[in-house]
C-alpha positions as CSV (number, residue, x, y, z in Angstrom):
1,X,6.6,-33.0,-9.8
2,X,8.1,-33.4,-6.4
3,X,9.6,-30.2,-5.0
4,X,12.2,-30.5,-2.3
5,X,11.3,-28.5,0.9
6,X,12.3,-27.8,4.4
7,X,9.7,-27.6,7.2
8,X,10.9,-24.7,9.2
9,X,8.5,-25.4,12.2
10,X,7.1,-28.7,13.2
11,X,6.3,-30.7,16.4
12,X,6.8,-34.4,15.6
13,X,6.8,-35.1,19.3
14,X,3.3,-33.8,19.6
15,X,1.8,-36.0,16.9
16,X,-1.1,-38.3,18.1
17,X,-0.3,-41.9,18.8
18,X,-1.7,-42.9,15.4
19,X,1.1,-40.8,13.7
20,X,4.4,-42.1,15.0
21,X,7.3,-39.7,14.4
22,X,9.1,-42.4,12.3
23,X,6.1,-42.9,10.0
24,X,5.5,-39.2,9.6
25,X,9.2,-38.6,8.9
26,X,9.2,-41.4,6.2
27,X,6.2,-40.0,4.5
28,X,7.7,-36.5,4.5
29,X,10.9,-37.8,3.0
30,X,8.9,-39.5,0.2
31,X,7.1,-36.1,-0.4
32,X,10.4,-34.2,-0.8
33,X,11.5,-33.3,2.7
34,X,15.1,-32.3,2.9
35,X,15.2,-31.1,6.6
36,X,12.8,-30.3,9.4
37,X,13.1,-28.0,12.4
38,X,11.4,-29.6,15.5
39,X,10.5,-26.9,17.9
40,X,10.6,-27.0,21.7
41,X,7.8,-25.4,23.7
42,X,8.9,-26.2,27.3
43,X,11.8,-28.0,28.9
44,X,10.6,-31.5,28.3
45,X,9.4,-30.8,24.8
46,X,12.8,-29.2,24.1
47,X,14.5,-32.3,25.4
48,X,12.3,-34.4,23.1
49,X,13.3,-32.2,20.1
50,X,16.9,-32.7,20.9
51,X,16.3,-36.5,21.0
52,X,14.5,-36.4,17.7
53,X,17.4,-34.5,16.1
54,X,19.7,-37.3,17.3
55,X,17.3,-40.0,16.0
56,X,16.7,-38.6,12.5
57,X,19.6,-37.3,10.3
58,X,17.6,-34.5,8.8
59,X,15.9,-33.2,11.9
60,X,17.2,-30.2,13.9
61,X,15.9,-28.9,17.2
62,X,15.0,-25.6,19.0
63,X,14.8,-25.2,22.7
64,X,12.7,-22.7,24.6
65,X,9.5,-21.9,26.4
66,X,6.2,-21.0,24.7
67,X,4.4,-17.9,26.0
68,X,1.5,-20.1,27.1
69,X,3.8,-21.4,29.8
70,X,5.6,-18.2,30.5
71,X,4.8,-18.3,34.2
72,X,7.2,-21.3,34.4
73,X,10.2,-19.1,33.5
74,X,12.7,-18.9,36.3
75,X,16.5,-18.5,36.6
76,X,16.7,-22.3,37.0
77,X,14.8,-23.0,33.9
78,X,16.8,-20.4,32.0
79,X,20.0,-22.3,33.0
80,X,18.5,-25.6,31.9
81,X,17.5,-24.2,28.5
82,X,20.9,-22.6,28.1
83,X,22.6,-25.9,28.8
84,X,20.3,-27.7,26.4
85,X,21.0,-25.2,23.7
86,X,24.6,-26.6,23.5
87,X,23.3,-30.0,22.4
88,X,24.1,-31.2,18.9
89,X,21.5,-30.3,16.4
90,X,20.1,-27.3,18.3
91,X,19.7,-24.4,15.8
92,X,17.5,-21.8,17.5
93,X,15.9,-20.5,20.8
94,X,12.1,-20.8,21.0
95,X,9.3,-21.1,20.6
96,X,9.0,-17.9,22.5
97,X,7.2,-14.6,22.1
98,X,3.9,-13.1,23.2
99,X,0.3,-14.2,23.1
100,X,-2.2,-11.7,24.5
101,X,-5.3,-13.5,23.1
102,X,-5.8,-15.2,26.5
103,X,-5.7,-13.6,30.0
104,X,-3.2,-16.1,31.4
105,X,-0.2,-16.2,31.7
106,X,-0.1,-12.5,32.6
107,X,1.4,-10.1,30.1
108,X,4.1,-9.4,32.7
109,X,5.1,-13.1,32.9
110,X,5.1,-13.4,29.1
111,X,7.3,-10.3,28.7
112,X,9.7,-11.5,31.4
113,X,10.0,-14.9,29.7
114,X,10.4,-13.4,26.3
115,X,13.1,-11.0,27.4
116,X,15.0,-13.8,29.1
117,X,15.0,-15.9,25.9
118,X,16.0,-12.9,23.7
119,X,19.0,-12.4,26.0
120,X,19.8,-16.2,25.9
121,X,19.5,-16.2,22.1
122,X,21.8,-13.2,21.8
123,X,24.4,-14.7,24.2
124,X,24.4,-18.0,22.2
125,X,24.1,-16.1,18.9
126,X,21.2,-18.4,17.9
127,X,18.1,-17.1,16.0
128,X,14.7,-16.7,17.8
129,X,11.6,-18.6,16.8
130,X,8.8,-16.2,17.7
131,X,5.1,-16.8,18.3
132,X,2.9,-13.6,18.3
133,X,-0.8,-13.2,18.7
134,X,-2.6,-10.0,19.4
135,X,0.7,-8.5,20.7
136,X,2.7,-7.0,17.8
137,X,3.1,-3.6,19.3
138,X,4.5,-5.0,22.6
139,X,6.6,-7.5,20.7
140,X,8.3,-5.0,18.5
141,X,8.8,-2.6,21.4
142,X,10.7,-5.3,23.3
143,X,12.7,-6.4,20.3
144,X,13.7,-2.8,19.5
145,X,14.9,-2.3,23.1
146,X,17.3,-5.3,23.2
147,X,20.3,-6.6,21.5
148,X,19.5,-9.4,19.0
149,X,21.4,-12.3,17.6
150,X,23.3,-11.8,14.3
151,X,20.5,-13.8,12.6
152,X,17.6,-12.3,14.5
153,X,15.1,-15.1,13.8
154,X,11.7,-15.8,12.3
155,X,8.1,-14.9,13.1
156,X,6.5,-18.3,12.7
157,X,3.0,-18.9,11.4
158,X,2.8,-15.3,10.4
159,X,-0.7,-13.9,10.4
160,X,0.0,-10.2,10.8
161,X,-0.9,-7.3,8.5
162,X,1.4,-5.5,6.1
163,X,2.5,-3.0,8.8
164,X,3.6,-5.8,11.1
165,X,5.4,-7.6,8.2
166,X,7.3,-4.5,7.2
167,X,8.4,-3.8,10.8
168,X,9.6,-7.4,11.2
169,X,11.5,-7.3,7.9
170,X,13.1,-4.0,8.8
171,X,14.5,-5.6,11.9
172,X,16.0,-8.5,9.9
173,X,13.5,-11.2,10.7
174,X,12.1,-13.8,8.3
175,X,8.4,-14.5,8.0
176,X,7.1,-18.1,7.9
177,X,3.8,-19.1,6.4
178,X,1.8,-22.1,7.4
179,X,-1.3,-23.9,6.1
180,X,-3.4,-20.9,7.1
181,X,-2.2,-19.4,3.8
182,X,-4.4,-21.9,1.9
183,X,-7.6,-21.2,3.9
184,X,-10.4,-19.6,1.9
185,X,-10.7,-16.7,4.4
186,X,-7.0,-15.9,4.3
187,X,-7.0,-13.5,1.3
188,X,-5.5,-10.6,3.4
189,X,-2.7,-12.9,4.5
190,X,-2.0,-14.0,0.9
191,X,-1.8,-10.3,0.0
192,X,0.9,-9.8,2.6
193,X,2.7,-12.9,1.3
194,X,2.9,-11.4,-2.2
195,X,5.2,-8.7,-0.9
196,X,7.7,-10.5,1.3
197,X,11.1,-10.3,-0.3
198,X,12.2,-13.6,-1.9
199,X,15.1,-13.9,0.5
200,X,13.1,-13.6,3.7
201,X,10.2,-16.0,3.3
202,X,9.9,-19.5,4.9
203,X,7.2,-22.2,5.0
204,X,6.1,-24.5,7.8
205,X,3.5,-27.0,8.9
206,X,3.3,-26.3,12.7
207,X,2.2,-29.9,12.7
208,X,0.1,-31.5,14.1
209,X,-1.9,-28.3,13.8
210,X,-3.1,-26.1,10.9
211,X,-3.4,-28.7,8.1
212,X,-3.6,-27.0,4.7
213,X,-6.5,-27.3,2.2
214,X,-7.4,-30.0,1.1
215,X,-6.4,-31.7,4.4
216,X,-8.0,-29.0,6.7
217,X,-9.4,-30.6,9.8
218,X,-7.0,-33.6,9.7
219,X,-3.9,-34.1,11.7
220,X,-1.2,-32.0,9.9
221,X,2.1,-33.5,8.9
222,X,5.1,-32.4,6.9
223,X,4.2,-34.4,3.9
224,X,1.3,-31.9,3.4
225,X,3.6,-28.9,3.2
226,X,3.8,-28.9,-0.7
227,X,0.2,-27.8,-0.6
228,X,1.2,-24.6,1.1
229,X,4.1,-24.2,-1.3
230,X,1.8,-24.5,-4.2
231,X,-0.6,-21.8,-3.0
232,X,2.4,-19.6,-2.2
233,X,3.8,-19.9,-5.7
234,X,0.3,-19.1,-7.2
235,X,-0.1,-16.1,-4.8
236,X,3.3,-14.7,-5.8
237,X,3.0,-15.7,-9.5
238,X,6.4,-17.4,-9.0
239,X,7.9,-20.4,-10.7
240,X,7.3,-23.3,-8.2
241,X,10.8,-24.8,-8.5
242,X,12.6,-21.5,-8.2
243,X,10.4,-20.5,-5.2
244,X,11.0,-23.8,-3.5
245,X,14.8,-23.5,-4.0
246,X,14.8,-19.9,-2.6
247,X,12.8,-20.9,0.5
248,X,15.2,-23.9,1.1
249,X,18.1,-21.5,0.9
250,X,16.5,-19.1,3.2
251,X,15.9,-21.8,5.8
252,X,19.4,-23.1,5.6
253,X,20.8,-19.5,6.0
254,X,18.6,-18.6,9.0
255,X,19.3,-21.8,10.9
256,X,22.9,-22.2,9.7
257,X,22.1,-25.8,8.6
258,X,25.1,-27.9,7.5
259,X,26.0,-28.0,3.8
260,X,24.9,-31.7,3.7
261,X,21.3,-30.6,4.0
């Protein structure tokens, strides 16, 4: 049975040359894809996301700067991202956030970039797409200190513990689960996924990264997302069709997708 799905976080523009965006998109549509959010990670990748949203009718874009490039955040870049956020098909600001798992960029640069993008998202009333590794305390402290959009956003590829999940949910965020959920050593993450409210859960590929079992080690693509959905339905002891419908509705709500999707 084919279950319709929406990939809430993908990077078609980062696929290897052997996986053209058109072919990947076509395979995903055959597998049940209804829509896809293509995520910007810097100015050029954000422009590419906007171009993809213009090229494919069911692809939408985000624009932003990944924390791994936070040292590039300047008033000029903020203005460029703000202008790009007005393009048709743009539904969120990000991928932004904090990643303290590496020494560079500095935590100060990451916090500065993150704060700038939160302010931009709030001024545009667009949700945030947030990346967080080894930085939940700092992340929540910043979010709690600032005004947020009316739809705060999503913690993508969530791998935090129950405490982090509860704190994010209390602030109005959605949690998105990737192929990591299917990994053998992800039992603690599956335990967290059991308890996320049905109206706050999303799924994603983060392609070309993090292919789910049984494709682990291969280039990930949206047509593999049903594997993550399957594990999620088993984890939550949920009817697969009902869960898939709820997740699609959640994604439409968060990103204010058009009724035609």
